[in-house]
Biopython code that builds the backbone (N, CA, C, O; Angstrom):
import numpy as np
from Bio.PDB.StructureBuilder import StructureBuilder

atoms = [
    (1, "UNK", "N", (-50.272, 106.067, 23.327)),
    (1, "UNK", "CA", (-49.999, 104.664, 23.660)),
    (1, "UNK", "C", (-50.715, 103.744, 22.695)),
    (1, "UNK", "O", (-50.124, 102.799, 22.171)),
    (2, "UNK", "N", (-51.995, 104.020, 22.458)),
    (2, "UNK", "CA", (-52.754, 103.156, 21.551)),
    (2, "UNK", "C", (-52.251, 103.271, 20.119)),
    (2, "UNK", "O", (-52.315, 102.310, 19.352)),
    (3, "UNK", "N", (-51.745, 104.463, 19.759)),
    (3, "UNK", "CA", (-51.210, 104.662, 18.421)),
    (3, "UNK", "C", (-49.953, 103.792, 18.203)),
    (3, "UNK", "O", (-49.792, 103.162, 17.158)),
    (4, "UNK", "N", (-49.070, 103.778, 19.218)),
    (4, "UNK", "CA", (-47.859, 102.961, 19.107)),
    (4, "UNK", "C", (-48.234, 101.483, 19.041)),
    (4, "UNK", "O", (-47.635, 100.726, 18.276)),
    (5, "UNK", "N", (-49.211, 101.069, 19.829)),
    (5, "UNK", "CA", (-49.606, 99.672, 19.871)),
    (5, "UNK", "C", (-50.158, 99.234, 18.492)),
    (5, "UNK", "O", (-49.851, 98.155, 17.986)),
    (6, "UNK", "N", (-50.982, 100.125, 17.918)),
    (6, "UNK", "CA", (-51.559, 99.874, 16.607)),
    (6, "UNK", "C", (-50.478, 99.755, 15.529)),
    (6, "UNK", "O", (-50.529, 98.851, 14.695)),
    (7, "UNK", "N", (-49.532, 100.639, 15.545)),
    (7, "UNK", "CA", (-48.405, 100.622, 14.601)),
    (7, "UNK", "C", (-47.640, 99.351, 14.740)),
    (7, "UNK", "O", (-47.235, 98.748, 13.747)),
    (8, "UNK", "N", (-47.431, 98.926, 15.983)),
    (8, "UNK", "CA", (-46.687, 97.684, 16.252)),
    (8, "UNK", "C", (-47.435, 96.486, 15.701)),
    (8, "UNK", "O", (-46.827, 95.592, 15.112)),
    (9, "UNK", "N", (-48.728, 96.458, 15.884)),
    (9, "UNK", "CA", (-49.590, 95.333, 15.367)),
    (9, "UNK", "C", (-49.481, 95.260, 13.849)),
    (9, "UNK", "O", (-49.339, 94.185, 13.267)),
    (10, "UNK", "N", (-49.553, 96.474, 13.206)),
    (10, "UNK", "CA", (-49.486, 96.515, 11.772)),
    (10, "UNK", "C", (-48.104, 95.999, 11.299)),
    (10, "UNK", "O", (-48.021, 95.229, 10.342)),
    (11, "UNK", "N", (-47.053, 96.423, 11.965)),
    (11, "UNK", "CA", (-45.695, 96.017, 11.607)),
    (11, "UNK", "C", (-45.545, 94.543, 11.750)),
    (11, "UNK", "O", (-44.938, 93.894, 10.899)),
    (12, "UNK", "N", (-46.096, 93.980, 12.833)),
    (12, "UNK", "CA", (-46.018, 92.515, 13.066)),
    (12, "UNK", "C", (-46.762, 91.761, 11.997)),
    (12, "UNK", "O", (-46.281, 90.736, 11.513)),
    (13, "UNK", "N", (-47.943, 92.251, 11.611)),
    (13, "UNK", "CA", (-48.724, 91.612, 10.567)),
    (13, "UNK", "C", (-47.986, 91.620, 9.263)),
    (13, "UNK", "O", (-47.990, 90.634, 8.526)),
    (14, "UNK", "N", (-47.330, 92.770, 8.966)),
    (14, "UNK", "CA", (-46.601, 92.927, 7.736)),
    (14, "UNK", "C", (-45.410, 91.966, 7.737)),
    (14, "UNK", "O", (-45.104, 91.347, 6.718)),
    (15, "UNK", "N", (-44.744, 91.848, 8.882)),
    (15, "UNK", "CA", (-43.583, 90.972, 9.032)),
    (15, "UNK", "C", (-44.002, 89.518, 8.784)),
    (15, "UNK", "O", (-43.302, 88.766, 8.105)),
    (16, "UNK", "N", (-45.152, 89.138, 9.345)),
    (16, "UNK", "CA", (-45.630, 87.753, 9.163)),
    (16, "UNK", "C", (-45.964, 87.503, 7.719)),
    (16, "UNK", "O", (-45.652, 86.430, 7.203)),
    (17, "UNK", "N", (-46.592, 88.455, 7.035)),
    (17, "UNK", "CA", (-46.943, 88.284, 5.609)),
    (17, "UNK", "C", (-45.671, 88.171, 4.775)),
    (17, "UNK", "O", (-45.599, 87.384, 3.831)),
    (18, "UNK", "N", (-44.662, 88.978, 5.143)),
    (18, "UNK", "CA", (-43.413, 88.973, 4.422)),
    (18, "UNK", "C", (-42.697, 87.616, 4.622)),
    (18, "UNK", "O", (-42.132, 87.065, 3.677)),
    (19, "UNK", "N", (-42.727, 87.097, 5.835)),
    (19, "UNK", "CA", (-42.123, 85.815, 6.136)),
    (19, "UNK", "C", (-42.816, 84.697, 5.361)),
    (19, "UNK", "O", (-42.171, 83.789, 4.837)),
    (20, "UNK", "N", (-44.155, 84.786, 5.302)),
    (20, "UNK", "CA", (-44.913, 83.786, 4.540)),
    (20, "UNK", "C", (-44.573, 83.835, 3.062)),
    (20, "UNK", "O", (-44.395, 82.794, 2.429)),
    (21, "UNK", "N", (-44.480, 85.039, 2.506)),
    (21, "UNK", "CA", (-44.168, 85.206, 1.083)),
    (21, "UNK", "C", (-42.778, 84.677, 0.810)),
    (21, "UNK", "O", (-42.554, 83.984, -0.182)),
    (22, "UNK", "N", (-41.824, 85.009, 1.707)),
    (22, "UNK", "CA", (-40.463, 84.576, 1.521)),
    (22, "UNK", "C", (-40.357, 83.018, 1.633)),
    (22, "UNK", "O", (-39.649, 82.375, 0.858)),
    (23, "UNK", "N", (-41.059, 82.467, 2.586)),
    (23, "UNK", "CA", (-41.117, 81.011, 2.754)),
    (23, "UNK", "C", (-41.668, 80.338, 1.497)),
    (23, "UNK", "O", (-41.148, 79.330, 1.020)),
    (24, "UNK", "N", (-42.749, 80.941, 0.981)),
    (24, "UNK", "CA", (-43.371, 80.382, -0.227)),
    (24, "UNK", "C", (-42.449, 80.457, -1.406)),
    (24, "UNK", "O", (-42.414, 79.554, -2.241)),
    (25, "UNK", "N", (-41.682, 81.557, -1.480)),
    (25, "UNK", "CA", (-40.705, 81.731, -2.556)),
    (25, "UNK", "C", (-39.621, 80.650, -2.466)),
    (25, "UNK", "O", (-39.239, 80.059, -3.476)),
    (26, "UNK", "N", (-39.138, 80.404, -1.262)),
    (26, "UNK", "CA", (-38.089, 79.385, -1.093)),
    (26, "UNK", "C", (-38.609, 78.022, -1.523)),
    (26, "UNK", "O", (-37.932, 77.291, -2.246)),
    (27, "UNK", "N", (-39.828, 77.681, -1.071)),
    (27, "UNK", "CA", (-40.453, 76.396, -1.439)),
    (27, "UNK", "C", (-40.616, 76.281, -2.937)),
    (27, "UNK", "O", (-40.341, 75.233, -3.520)),
    (28, "UNK", "N", (-41.073, 77.376, -3.572)),
    (28, "UNK", "CA", (-41.249, 77.411, -5.029)),
    (28, "UNK", "C", (-39.962, 77.199, -5.754)),
    (28, "UNK", "O", (-39.912, 76.446, -6.726)),
    (29, "UNK", "N", (-38.891, 77.862, -5.293)),
    (29, "UNK", "CA", (-37.595, 77.730, -5.949)),
    (29, "UNK", "C", (-37.057, 76.316, -5.809)),
    (29, "UNK", "O", (-36.552, 75.743, -6.774)),
    (30, "UNK", "N", (-37.163, 75.749, -4.605)),
    (30, "UNK", "CA", (-36.675, 74.376, -4.393)),
    (30, "UNK", "C", (-37.450, 73.363, -5.229)),
    (30, "UNK", "O", (-36.892, 72.393, -5.742)),
    (31, "UNK", "N", (-38.767, 73.618, -5.353)),
    (31, "UNK", "CA", (-39.581, 72.695, -6.192)),
    (31, "UNK", "C", (-39.194, 72.810, -7.676)),
    (31, "UNK", "O", (-39.120, 71.812, -8.393)),
    (32, "UNK", "N", (-38.950, 74.052, -8.113)),
    (32, "UNK", "CA", (-38.514, 74.268, -9.492)),
    (32, "UNK", "C", (-37.221, 73.567, -9.793)),
    (32, "UNK", "O", (-37.054, 72.961, -10.852)),
    (33, "UNK", "N", (-36.274, 73.656, -8.820)),
    (33, "UNK", "CA", (-34.973, 73.037, -8.955)),
    (33, "UNK", "C", (-35.170, 71.523, -9.058)),
    (33, "UNK", "O", (-34.583, 70.865, -9.918)),
    (34, "UNK", "N", (-35.999, 70.988, -8.174)),
    (34, "UNK", "CA", (-36.305, 69.569, -8.141)),
    (34, "UNK", "C", (-36.883, 69.095, -9.447)),
    (34, "UNK", "O", (-36.469, 68.066, -9.981)),
    (35, "UNK", "N", (-37.826, 69.829, -9.960)),
    (35, "UNK", "CA", (-38.465, 69.498, -11.258)),
    (35, "UNK", "C", (-37.451, 69.507, -12.377)),
    (35, "UNK", "O", (-37.422, 68.596, -13.205)),
    (36, "UNK", "N", (-36.601, 70.552, -12.405)),
    (36, "UNK", "CA", (-35.561, 70.665, -13.418)),
    (36, "UNK", "C", (-34.600, 69.476, -13.329)),
    (36, "UNK", "O", (-34.203, 68.908, -14.346)),
    (37, "UNK", "N", (-34.232, 69.109, -12.091)),
    (37, "UNK", "CA", (-33.355, 67.963, -11.877)),
    (37, "UNK", "C", (-33.993, 66.670, -12.407)),
    (37, "UNK", "O", (-33.313, 65.849, -13.023)),
    (38, "UNK", "N", (-35.300, 66.491, -12.166)),
    (38, "UNK", "CA", (-36.001, 65.323, -12.668)),
    (38, "UNK", "C", (-36.019, 65.311, -14.189)),
    (38, "UNK", "O", (-35.753, 64.282, -14.810)),
    (39, "UNK", "N", (-36.329, 66.444, -14.781)),
    (39, "UNK", "CA", (-36.399, 66.542, -16.264)),
    (39, "UNK", "C", (-35.021, 66.241, -16.870)),
    (39, "UNK", "O", (-34.925, 65.448, -17.806)),
    (40, "UNK", "N", (-33.948, 66.866, -16.347)),
    (40, "UNK", "CA", (-32.630, 66.620, -16.849)),
    (40, "UNK", "C", (-32.161, 65.172, -16.498)),
    (40, "UNK", "O", (-31.438, 64.525, -17.256)),
    (41, "UNK", "N", (-32.597, 64.728, -15.358)),
    (41, "UNK", "CA", (-32.263, 63.365, -14.954)),
    (41, "UNK", "C", (-32.869, 62.334, -15.881)),
    (41, "UNK", "O", (-32.227, 61.322, -16.165)),
    (42, "UNK", "N", (-34.098, 62.556, -16.369)),
    (42, "UNK", "CA", (-34.748, 61.644, -17.272)),
    (42, "UNK", "C", (-34.069, 61.645, -18.607)),
    (42, "UNK", "O", (-33.999, 60.611, -19.271)),
    (43, "UNK", "N", (-33.555, 62.814, -19.025)),
    (43, "UNK", "CA", (-32.929, 62.893, -20.372)),
    (43, "UNK", "C", (-31.523, 62.316, -20.352)),
    (43, "UNK", "O", (-31.056, 61.829, -21.381)),
    (44, "UNK", "N", (-30.817, 62.352, -19.195)),
    (44, "UNK", "CA", (-29.500, 61.732, -19.172)),
    (44, "UNK", "C", (-29.387, 60.780, -17.961)),
    (44, "UNK", "O", (-29.338, 61.226, -16.815)),
    (45, "UNK", "N", (-29.347, 59.476, -18.235)),
    (45, "UNK", "CA", (-29.343, 58.460, -17.168)),
    (45, "UNK", "C", (-28.083, 58.539, -16.256)),
    (45, "UNK", "O", (-28.125, 58.094, -15.109)),
    (46, "UNK", "N", (-26.975, 59.105, -16.771)),
    (46, "UNK", "CA", (-25.751, 59.172, -15.981)),
    (46, "UNK", "C", (-25.995, 60.006, -14.687)),
    (46, "UNK", "O", (-25.491, 59.657, -13.620)),
    (47, "UNK", "N", (-26.776, 61.112, -14.800)),
    (47, "UNK", "CA", (-27.015, 61.944, -13.662)),
    (47, "UNK", "C", (-27.836, 61.236, -12.612)),
    (47, "UNK", "O", (-27.611, 61.410, -11.414)),
    (48, "UNK", "N", (-28.817, 60.412, -13.071)),
    (48, "UNK", "CA", (-29.650, 59.624, -12.143)),
    (48, "UNK", "C", (-28.766, 58.663, -11.375)),
    (48, "UNK", "O", (-28.876, 58.533, -10.155)),
    (49, "UNK", "N", (-27.887, 57.992, -12.104)),
    (49, "UNK", "CA", (-27.014, 56.995, -11.481)),
    (49, "UNK", "C", (-26.077, 57.693, -10.458)),
    (49, "UNK", "O", (-25.894, 57.203, -9.343)),
    (50, "UNK", "N", (-25.488, 58.847, -10.859)),
    (50, "UNK", "CA", (-24.567, 59.560, -9.981)),
    (50, "UNK", "C", (-25.336, 60.126, -8.786)),
    (50, "UNK", "O", (-24.799, 60.159, -7.679)),
    (51, "UNK", "N", (-26.589, 60.574, -8.984)),
    (51, "UNK", "CA", (-27.402, 61.127, -7.879)),
    (51, "UNK", "C", (-27.759, 59.993, -6.885)),
    (51, "UNK", "O", (-27.679, 60.159, -5.668)),
    (52, "UNK", "N", (-28.154, 58.842, -7.455)),
    (52, "UNK", "CA", (-28.472, 57.688, -6.560)),
    (52, "UNK", "C", (-27.261, 57.252, -5.799)),
    (52, "UNK", "O", (-27.349, 56.894, -4.624)),
    (53, "UNK", "N", (-26.114, 57.277, -6.466)),
    (53, "UNK", "CA", (-24.858, 56.889, -5.821)),
    (53, "UNK", "C", (-24.565, 57.877, -4.687)),
    (53, "UNK", "O", (-24.151, 57.471, -3.601)),
    (54, "UNK", "N", (-24.777, 59.145, -4.933)),
    (54, "UNK", "CA", (-24.552, 60.216, -3.941)),
    (54, "UNK", "C", (-25.464, 59.985, -2.751)),
    (54, "UNK", "O", (-25.017, 60.080, -1.608)),
    (55, "UNK", "N", (-26.749, 59.679, -2.996)),
    (55, "UNK", "CA", (-27.723, 59.474, -1.911)),
    (55, "UNK", "C", (-27.284, 58.256, -1.042)),
    (55, "UNK", "O", (-27.303, 58.295, 0.188)),
    (56, "UNK", "N", (-26.898, 57.199, -1.747)),
    (56, "UNK", "CA", (-26.482, 55.935, -1.043)),
    (56, "UNK", "C", (-25.278, 56.265, -0.164)),
    (56, "UNK", "O", (-25.223, 55.865, 0.999)),
    (57, "UNK", "N", (-24.317, 56.995, -0.721)),
    (57, "UNK", "CA", (-23.094, 57.343, 0.023)),
    (57, "UNK", "C", (-23.418, 58.229, 1.253)),
    (57, "UNK", "O", (-22.847, 58.054, 2.329)),
    (58, "UNK", "N", (-24.339, 59.170, 1.060)),
    (58, "UNK", "CA", (-24.679, 60.070, 2.173)),
    (58, "UNK", "C", (-25.423, 59.338, 3.303)),
    (58, "UNK", "O", (-25.346, 59.730, 4.467)),
    (59, "UNK", "N", (-26.133, 58.283, 2.940)),
    (59, "UNK", "CA", (-26.868, 57.531, 3.971)),
    (59, "UNK", "C", (-25.962, 56.642, 4.818)),
    (59, "UNK", "O", (-26.236, 56.388, 5.991)),
    (60, "UNK", "N", (-24.870, 56.172, 4.195)),
    (60, "UNK", "CA", (-23.936, 55.277, 4.875)),
    (60, "UNK", "C", (-22.954, 56.063, 5.748)),
    (60, "UNK", "O", (-22.092, 55.469, 6.396)),
]
sb = StructureBuilder()
sb.init_structure("model")
sb.init_model(0)
sb.init_chain("A")
sb.init_seg("    ")
for serial, (resi, resn, name, xyz) in enumerate(atoms, 1):
    if name == "N":
        sb.init_residue(resn, " ", resi, " ")
    sb.init_atom(name, np.array(xyz, "f"), 0.0, 1.0, " ", f" {name:<3s}", serial, name[0])
structure = sb.get_structure()
């Protein structure tokens, strides 16, 4: 019984660590995309205008 309980605790800990790593990865990817969008947005003003237009339309 104690062996099963111990294995379960280890599995839960591993699952939590995996979830944290996955969550961090998602945050990292979204930040990278955002940074790329900002960089490309600064180089071409048309994208900034179209993005702002899109945001305004989505809010209305």
